C-alpha positions as a Python dict, from the first residue, in 0.01 Angstrom:
ca = {
    (1, 'M'): (0, 0, 0),
    (2, 'R'): (-22, -242, -292),
    (3, 'R'): (251, -460, -142),
    (4, 'I'): (90, -446, 203),
    (5, 'S'): (-251, -552, 71),
    (6, 'E'): (-92, -820, -147),
    (7, 'T'): (97, -956, 156),
    (8, 'F'): (-221, -964, 363),
    (9, 'L'): (-421, -1149, 95),
    (10, 'V'): (-152, -1410, 31),
    (11, 'F'): (-113, -1483, 401),
    (12, 'L'): (-491, -1486, 447),
    (13, 'G'): (-508, -1762, 187),
    (14, 'L'): (-239, -1953, 373),
    (15, 'G'): (-419, -1898, 704),
    (16, 'L'): (-731, -2055, 556),
    (17, 'T'): (-557, -2361, 411),
    (18, 'S'): (-238, -2434, 610),
    (19, 'F'): (-320, -2745, 811),
    (20, 'G'): (-60, -2969, 969),
    (21, 'G'): (141, -2763, 1217),
    (22, 'P'): (463, -2559, 1196),
    (23, 'V'): (667, -2799, 982),
    (24, 'A'): (389, -2813, 723),
    (25, 'H'): (350, -2435, 739),
    (26, 'L'): (716, -2389, 649),
    (27, 'G'): (660, -2610, 345),
    (28, 'Y'): (360, -2401, 239),
    (29, 'F'): (564, -2083, 283),
    (30, 'H'): (852, -2214, 74),
    (31, 'N'): (617, -2304, -208),
    (32, 'A'): (428, -1973, -189),
    (33, 'F'): (718, -1729, -153),
    (34, 'V'): (1028, -1899, -295),
    (35, 'V'): (891, -2122, -571),
    (36, 'R'): (578, -1944, -693),
    (37, 'R'): (631, -1573, -622),
    (38, 'N'): (1010, -1545, -595),
    (39, 'W'): (983, -1299, -307),
    (40, 'L'): (1312, -1436, -167),
    (41, 'S'): (1579, -1690, -259),
    (42, 'D'): (1624, -2038, -115),
    (43, 'A'): (1926, -1918, 82),
    (44, 'D'): (1739, -1617, 223),
    (45, 'Y'): (1448, -1839, 322),
    (46, 'A'): (1679, -2090, 492),
    (47, 'D'): (1840, -1804, 688),
    (48, 'L'): (1500, -1683, 811),
    (49, 'V'): (1399, -2035, 917),
    (50, 'A'): (1730, -2077, 1101),
    (51, 'L'): (1682, -1749, 1288),
    (52, 'C'): (1325, -1833, 1391),
    (53, 'N'): (1433, -2178, 1510),
    (54, 'F'): (1694, -2001, 1721),
    (55, 'L'): (1446, -1760, 1883),
    (56, 'P'): (1176, -1847, 2136),
    (57, 'G'): (824, -1825, 2002),
    (58, 'P'): (614, -1975, 1718),
    (59, 'T'): (857, -2059, 1438),
    (60, 'S'): (619, -2059, 1144),
    (61, 'S'): (448, -1735, 1248),
    (62, 'Q'): (785, -1568, 1298),
    (63, 'V'): (899, -1677, 951),
    (64, 'G'): (576, -1532, 810),
    (65, 'I'): (630, -1203, 996),
    (66, 'A'): (989, -1184, 868),
    (67, 'I'): (877, -1250, 509),
    (68, 'G'): (612, -979, 541),
    (69, 'R'): (877, -737, 668),
    (70, 'R'): (1105, -812, 373),
    (71, 'R'): (818, -757, 132),
    (72, 'A'): (661, -439, 273),
    (73, 'G'): (844, -327, 587),
    (74, 'W'): (690, -353, 931),
    (75, 'P'): (338, -275, 799),
    (76, 'G'): (388, -581, 578),
    (77, 'A'): (498, -783, 882),
    (78, 'L'): (175, -688, 1060),
    (79, 'A'): (-28, -767, 747),
    (80, 'A'): (134, -1112, 724),
    (81, 'F'): (64, -1182, 1091),
    (82, 'L'): (-301, -1073, 1067),
    (83, 'G'): (-369, -1263, 746),
    (84, 'F'): (-215, -1586, 871),
    (85, 'T'): (-372, -1569, 1220),
    (86, 'L'): (-724, -1433, 1172),
    (87, 'P'): (-888, -1749, 1027),
    (88, 'S'): (-780, -1970, 1320),
    (89, 'V'): (-873, -1698, 1571),
    (90, 'A'): (-1224, -1671, 1425),
    (91, 'L'): (-1273, -2049, 1432),
    (92, 'L'): (-1144, -2083, 1788),
    (93, 'Y'): (-1367, -1798, 1902),
    (94, 'V'): (-1665, -1998, 1778),
    (95, 'V'): (-1535, -2293, 1982),
    (96, 'A'): (-1495, -2065, 2286),
    (97, 'L'): (-1853, -1942, 2249),
    (98, 'G'): (-1973, -2301, 2232),
    (99, 'A'): (-1767, -2395, 2537),
    (100, 'G'): (-1926, -2116, 2735),
    (101, 'L'): (-2282, -2177, 2620),
    (102, 'W'): (-2319, -2553, 2588),
    (103, 'T'): (-2444, -2743, 2888),
    (104, 'G'): (-2560, -3097, 2949),
    (105, 'P'): (-2419, -3444, 2888),
    (106, 'L'): (-2381, -3405, 2509),
    (107, 'A'): (-2153, -3103, 2549),
    (108, 'A'): (-1957, -3287, 2817),
    (109, 'G'): (-1911, -3581, 2579),
    (110, 'I'): (-1782, -3358, 2299),
    (111, 'L'): (-1540, -3185, 2538),
    (112, 'H'): (-1416, -3520, 2662),
    (113, 'G'): (-1358, -3637, 2306),
    (114, 'L'): (-1157, -3320, 2236),
    (115, 'K'): (-947, -3390, 2547),
    (116, 'L'): (-872, -3740, 2417),
    (117, 'A'): (-761, -3583, 2088),
    (118, 'A'): (-534, -3347, 2281),
    (119, 'L'): (-384, -3645, 2464),
    (120, 'A'): (-296, -3813, 2133),
    (121, 'V'): (-160, -3491, 1979),
    (122, 'V'): (65, -3414, 2276),
    (123, 'A'): (187, -3775, 2299),
    (124, 'Q'): (290, -3760, 1934),
    (125, 'A'): (456, -3421, 1988),
    (126, 'V'): (656, -3555, 2284),
    (127, 'W'): (779, -3847, 2075),
    (128, 'Q'): (868, -3636, 1771),
    (129, 'M'): (1036, -3362, 1974),
    (130, 'A'): (1230, -3618, 2177),
    (131, 'Q'): (1362, -3775, 1855),
    (132, 'R'): (1480, -3437, 1731),
    (133, 'L'): (1583, -3252, 2047),
    (134, 'T'): (1714, -3532, 2274),
    (135, 'P'): (1921, -3752, 2040),
    (136, 'D'): (2164, -3867, 2312),
    (137, 'W'): (2132, -3998, 2668),
    (138, 'P'): (2263, -3688, 2851),
    (139, 'R'): (1988, -3477, 2694),
    (140, 'R'): (1729, -3750, 2752),
    (141, 'A'): (1831, -3758, 3119),
    (142, 'L'): (1793, -3381, 3136),
    (143, 'A'): (1444, -3404, 2984),
    (144, 'I'): (1339, -3671, 3237),
    (145, 'A'): (1482, -3465, 3524),
    (146, 'A'): (1297, -3155, 3400),
    (147, 'A'): (970, -3352, 3385),
    (148, 'A'): (1023, -3482, 3739),
    (149, 'I'): (1094, -3135, 3877),
    (150, 'V'): (784, -2986, 3717),
    (151, 'L'): (563, -3271, 3842),
    (152, 'L'): (705, -3257, 4196),
    (153, 'L'): (699, -2876, 4220),
    (154, 'P'): (380, -2763, 4043),
    (155, 'Q'): (433, -2387, 4075),
    (156, 'A'): (395, -2143, 3786),
    (157, 'A'): (757, -2023, 3804),
    (158, 'I'): (914, -2371, 3786),
    (159, 'P'): (890, -2426, 3405),
    (160, 'V'): (1052, -2088, 3344),
    (161, 'L'): (1327, -2166, 3597),
    (162, 'V'): (1393, -2508, 3442),
    (163, 'I'): (1435, -2365, 3090),
    (164, 'T'): (1660, -2085, 3218),
    (165, 'L'): (1886, -2316, 3419),
    (166, 'A'): (1916, -2561, 3128),
    (167, 'A'): (2021, -2281, 2891),
    (168, 'L'): (2276, -2148, 3142),
    (169, 'A'): (2414, -2500, 3191),
    (170, 'G'): (2448, -2545, 2815),
    (171, 'A'): (2646, -2223, 2784),
    (172, 'A'): (2865, -2304, 3085),
    (173, 'L'): (2940, -2661, 2978),
    (174, 'Y'): (3031, -2576, 2618),
    (175, 'K'): (3388, -2696, 2554),
    (176, 'G'): (3426, -2634, 2182),
    (177, 'E'): (3641, -2381, 2009),
    (178, 'A'): (3593, -2019, 2105),
    (179, 'A'): (3415, -1810, 1847),
    (180, 'A'): (3614, -1551, 1659),
    (181, 'P'): (3569, -1198, 1791),
    (182, 'I'): (3251, -1047, 1657),
    (183, 'K'): (3200, -679, 1591),
    (184, 'L'): (2831, -602, 1585),
    (185, 'G'): (2701, -312, 1382),
    (186, 'H'): (2518, -17, 1533),
    (187, 'H'): (2142, -54, 1500),
    (188, 'P'): (1965, 173, 1754),
    (189, 'A'): (1614, 53, 1663),
    (190, 'A'): (1716, -311, 1706),
    (191, 'L'): (1876, -242, 2043),
    (192, 'T'): (1563, -54, 2154),
    (193, 'A'): (1347, -354, 2059),
    (194, 'L'): (1569, -594, 2256),
    (195, 'A'): (1569, -359, 2555),
    (196, 'A'): (1188, -337, 2538),
    (197, 'F'): (1162, -718, 2525),
    (198, 'A'): (1378, -759, 2837),
    (199, 'L'): (1216, -470, 3023),
    (200, 'L'): (864, -605, 2970),
    (201, 'L'): (971, -955, 3073),
    (202, 'L'): (1106, -818, 3403),
    (203, 'A'): (859, -537, 3469),
    (204, 'L'): (523, -701, 3393),
    (205, 'P'): (535, -948, 3687),
    (206, 'L'): (634, -666, 3923),
    (207, 'L'): (360, -433, 3798),
    (208, 'T'): (105, -715, 3821),
    (209, 'T'): (200, -779, 4184),
    (210, 'L'): (185, -409, 4272),
    (211, 'T'): (-142, -325, 4096),
    (212, 'Q'): (-335, -655, 4118),
    (213, 'Q'): (-503, -561, 3789),
    (214, 'P'): (-657, -866, 3611),
    (215, 'A'): (-587, -721, 3264),
    (216, 'L'): (-220, -669, 3349),
    (217, 'A'): (-199, -1019, 3496),
    (218, 'L'): (-343, -1161, 3173),
    (219, 'I'): (-91, -971, 2962),
    (220, 'D'): (193, -1081, 3190),
    (221, 'S'): (101, -1451, 3168),
    (222, 'F'): (79, -1457, 2790),
    (223, 'Y'): (380, -1231, 2732),
    (224, 'R'): (596, -1455, 2951),
    (225, 'T'): (471, -1763, 2768),
    (226, 'G'): (546, -1610, 2428),
    (227, 'S'): (895, -1521, 2551),
    (228, 'L'): (983, -1871, 2671),
    (229, 'V'): (832, -2114, 2419),
    (230, 'F'): (1130, -2304, 2281),
    (231, 'G'): (1099, -2616, 2071),
    (232, 'G'): (760, -2574, 1906),
    (233, 'G'): (406, -2448, 1947),
    (234, 'H'): (303, -2746, 2160),
    (235, 'V'): (506, -2605, 2448),
    (236, 'V'): (237, -2341, 2503),
    (237, 'L'): (41, -2619, 2672),
    (238, 'P'): (257, -2671, 2985),
    (239, 'L'): (344, -2304, 3017),
    (240, 'L'): (-13, -2179, 2987),
    (241, 'E'): (-142, -2463, 3203),
    (242, 'A'): (87, -2344, 3481),
    (243, 'E'): (-21, -1983, 3428),
    (244, 'L'): (-398, -2032, 3388),
    (245, 'V'): (-525, -2372, 3502),
    (246, 'A'): (-322, -2416, 3821),
    (247, 'P'): (-434, -2078, 3966),
    (248, 'G'): (-796, -2152, 3868),
    (249, 'L'): (-829, -1884, 3599),
    (250, 'I'): (-974, -2129, 3346),
    (251, 'D'): (-1144, -2465, 3383),
    (252, 'R'): (-904, -2752, 3313),
    (253, 'D'): (-1149, -2945, 3093),
    (254, 'L'): (-1227, -2639, 2879),
    (255, 'F'): (-855, -2562, 2851),
    (256, 'L'): (-766, -2910, 2728),
    (257, 'A'): (-1070, -2933, 2500),
    (258, 'G'): (-974, -2603, 2338),
    (259, 'Y'): (-620, -2725, 2289),
    (260, 'G'): (-762, -3030, 2113),
    (261, 'A'): (-983, -2810, 1897),
    (262, 'A'): (-683, -2594, 1804),
    (263, 'Q'): (-538, -2896, 1622),
    (264, 'A'): (-838, -2902, 1390),
    (265, 'V'): (-810, -2550, 1252),
    (266, 'P'): (-563, -2418, 993),
    (267, 'G'): (-297, -2165, 1080),
    (268, 'P'): (-78, -2121, 1388),
    (269, 'L'): (-125, -2318, 1710),
    (270, 'F'): (-56, -1997, 1905),
    (271, 'S'): (-409, -1884, 1813),
    (272, 'F'): (-507, -2103, 2109),
    (273, 'A'): (-409, -1798, 2316),
    (274, 'F'): (-720, -1618, 2190),
    (275, 'Y'): (-941, -1910, 2300),
    (276, 'A'): (-780, -1921, 2645),
    (277, 'G'): (-796, -1543, 2689),
    (278, 'A'): (-1164, -1543, 2595),
    (279, 'L'): (-1249, -1796, 2868),
    (280, 'V'): (-1040, -1678, 3163),
    (281, 'A'): (-1202, -1545, 3477),
    (282, 'P'): (-1217, -1278, 3612),
    (283, 'P'): (-1256, -1029, 3326),
    (284, 'P'): (-1121, -913, 3090),
    (285, 'N'): (-1241, -1209, 2888),
    (286, 'G'): (-1453, -1260, 2580),
    (287, 'I'): (-1327, -1082, 2270),
    (288, 'M'): (-1126, -828, 2469),
    (289, 'G'): (-954, -1097, 2677),
    (290, 'G'): (-881, -1298, 2365),
    (291, 'L'): (-730, -1000, 2184),
    (292, 'L'): (-516, -905, 2485),
    (293, 'A'): (-390, -1262, 2516),
    (294, 'L'): (-317, -1290, 2144),
    (295, 'A'): (-133, -957, 2131),
    (296, 'A'): (67, -1037, 2445),
    (297, 'I'): (179, -1383, 2331),
    (298, 'Y'): (294, -1251, 1990),
    (299, 'L'): (455, -926, 2107),
    (300, 'P'): (782, -1100, 2208),
    (301, 'S'): (813, -1241, 1855),
    (302, 'F'): (784, -896, 1698),
    (303, 'L'): (1034, -743, 1942),
    (304, 'L'): (1284, -1029, 1906),
    (305, 'L'): (1268, -1023, 1526),
    (306, 'A'): (1311, -646, 1523),
    (307, 'G'): (1607, -682, 1757),
    (308, 'T'): (1788, -976, 1597),
    (309, 'L'): (1732, -954, 1221),
    (310, 'P'): (2006, -690, 1175),
    (311, 'Y'): (2252, -897, 1381),
    (312, 'W'): (2169, -1250, 1270),
    (313, 'D'): (2468, -1306, 1041),
    (314, 'Q'): (2698, -1235, 1335),
    (315, 'L'): (2500, -1408, 1609),
    (316, 'K'): (2464, -1741, 1428),
    (317, 'A'): (2843, -1777, 1437),
    (318, 'I'): (2848, -1799, 1821),
    (319, 'P'): (2857, -2174, 1909),
    (320, 'R'): (2802, -2116, 2283),
    (321, 'L'): (2456, -1977, 2207),
    (322, 'R'): (2377, -2292, 2008),
    (323, 'A'): (2491, -2506, 2303),
    (324, 'A'): (2266, -2310, 2540),
    (325, 'L'): (1969, -2357, 2307),
    (326, 'D'): (2037, -2732, 2276),
    (327, 'L'): (1995, -2790, 2650),
    (328, 'A'): (1702, -2549, 2673),
    (329, 'N'): (1525, -2753, 2405),
    (330, 'A'): (1598, -3077, 2593),
    (331, 'A'): (1435, -2925, 2903),
    (332, 'V'): (1136, -2827, 2689),
    (333, 'V'): (1081, -3193, 2599),
    (334, 'G'): (1065, -3263, 2972),
    (335, 'L'): (807, -2988, 3025),
    (336, 'L'): (585, -3131, 2755),
    (337, 'L'): (626, -3482, 2899),
    (338, 'A'): (518, -3351, 3240),
    (339, 'A'): (211, -3187, 3086),
    (340, 'L'): (126, -3512, 2907),
    (341, 'I'): (121, -3689, 3244),
    (342, 'D'): (-47, -3414, 3446),
    (343, 'P'): (-291, -3260, 3367),
    (344, 'I'): (-371, -3442, 3040),
    (345, 'L'): (-340, -3812, 3123),
    (346, 'T'): (-462, -3783, 3483),
    (347, 'S'): (-776, -3591, 3390),
    (348, 'T'): (-860, -3754, 3056),
    (349, 'I'): (-844, -4131, 3106),
    (350, 'T'): (-1147, -4180, 3329),
    (351, 'A'): (-1334, -4484, 3189),
    (352, 'W'): (-1262, -4803, 2994),
    (353, 'P'): (-1319, -4670, 2636),
    (354, 'D'): (-1081, -4378, 2689),
    (355, 'P'): (-747, -4560, 2649),
    (356, 'I'): (-874, -4734, 2334),
    (357, 'I'): (-988, -4407, 2175),
    (358, 'A'): (-666, -4228, 2271),
    (359, 'L'): (-444, -4506, 2134),
    (360, 'A'): (-648, -4522, 1813),
    (361, 'A'): (-616, -4144, 1772),
    (362, 'L'): (-240, -4165, 1833),
    (363, 'A'): (-204, -4446, 1578),
    (364, 'A'): (-402, -4242, 1325),
    (365, 'L'): (-170, -3943, 1373),
    (366, 'F'): (138, -4159, 1319),
    (367, 'L'): (-29, -4297, 1006),
    (368, 'R'): (-53, -3935, 885),
    (369, 'V'): (-427, -3897, 915),
    (370, 'P'): (-488, -3518, 917),
    (371, 'P'): (-508, -3385, 1276),
    (372, 'W'): (-835, -3202, 1206),
    (373, 'L'): (-995, -3532, 1106),
    (374, 'V'): (-864, -3705, 1422),
    (375, 'V'): (-1005, -3422, 1637),
    (376, 'L'): (-1341, -3436, 1460),
    (377, 'A'): (-1358, -3814, 1504),
    (378, 'C'): (-1272, -3794, 1875),
    (379, 'G'): (-1534, -3526, 1939),
    (380, 'T'): (-1796, -3729, 1753),
    (381, 'L'): (-1705, -4047, 1945),
    (382, 'G'): (-1725, -3857, 2275),
    (383, 'A'): (-2073, -3734, 2187),
    (384, 'G'): (-2183, -4077, 2064),
    (385, 'L'): (-2067, -4258, 2378),
    (386, 'T'): (-2248, -4004, 2592),
    (387, 'L'): (-2574, -4060, 2402),
    (388, 'L'): (-2533, -4436, 2441),
}
């Protein structure tokens, strides 16, 4: 119990202070757990980061969950998750309450300013991810093709299909040396977790169709998103936009404004799921909808970590899996580019000051101005222009 409470308190402190996104979070974690507390070695930490980069889902949160598990078992993993996530969830719930209660031109101005901040944040993410994940022209061409397909065929299933086909193509086209035969150990609990992950991914859409239950549909949307987010937390935007905005479950302006606000709070970007779940219609929404969405989007991470941690030393030696992930990540860049164009750009740039504010916000981000400060400035400018 002492280790569990200690894990919770350390991660709560990180959840209150870790601004800057997943890359910054990994730096905070290294300092907190390798340098200061010696909970694990540099090599062990690097192995955990490599595994979580390999898996779909929120990398920094997964690393935190894995560290918590090493420290205090699965109760420690849950304590790490709760400590790191609760501060951002609480702040975004306040934003969700404001979004539902505010009316009038001032509120509209603030929301528009937050959308402009989201435009700048996603534009920077597209650029940075493209630099890292599409370093050559074949992968750039794949990203552009993925963006075109998503824009031309705006159905909820298309982003999932694009990622899947890209991964299959990467595995099929791999021409390197064959991996040495691998003999995996016997870990029944890990196999059960992987089976549960796959079963839920396949069964939830079917059950949702058969029952037409809104709560099950909400869980299905967020579980599928959490299972397919490769490349970084920003990819929740196109996947959730397809799941929630396109079918009319949440207002587009509130969705984009909340995504902008999520950049201003510490902790994981996936906490945006709580905001979105709180505002969907029909019910469940509010606190219950937010909790369902948050649990559903993180459940794949827990199942995948439980299923792969015992096998990681063997799995990381399979180069064909790496090739599949490379092309899946290139497709992800295309999905984010498509989301940048529609719905963000098409619904955000509506008057002459908008491009200037968006470009200024983008320049500030590239000059390393803290994202929370950029978001605050955009919201204030939106309100000020409305009053003028």
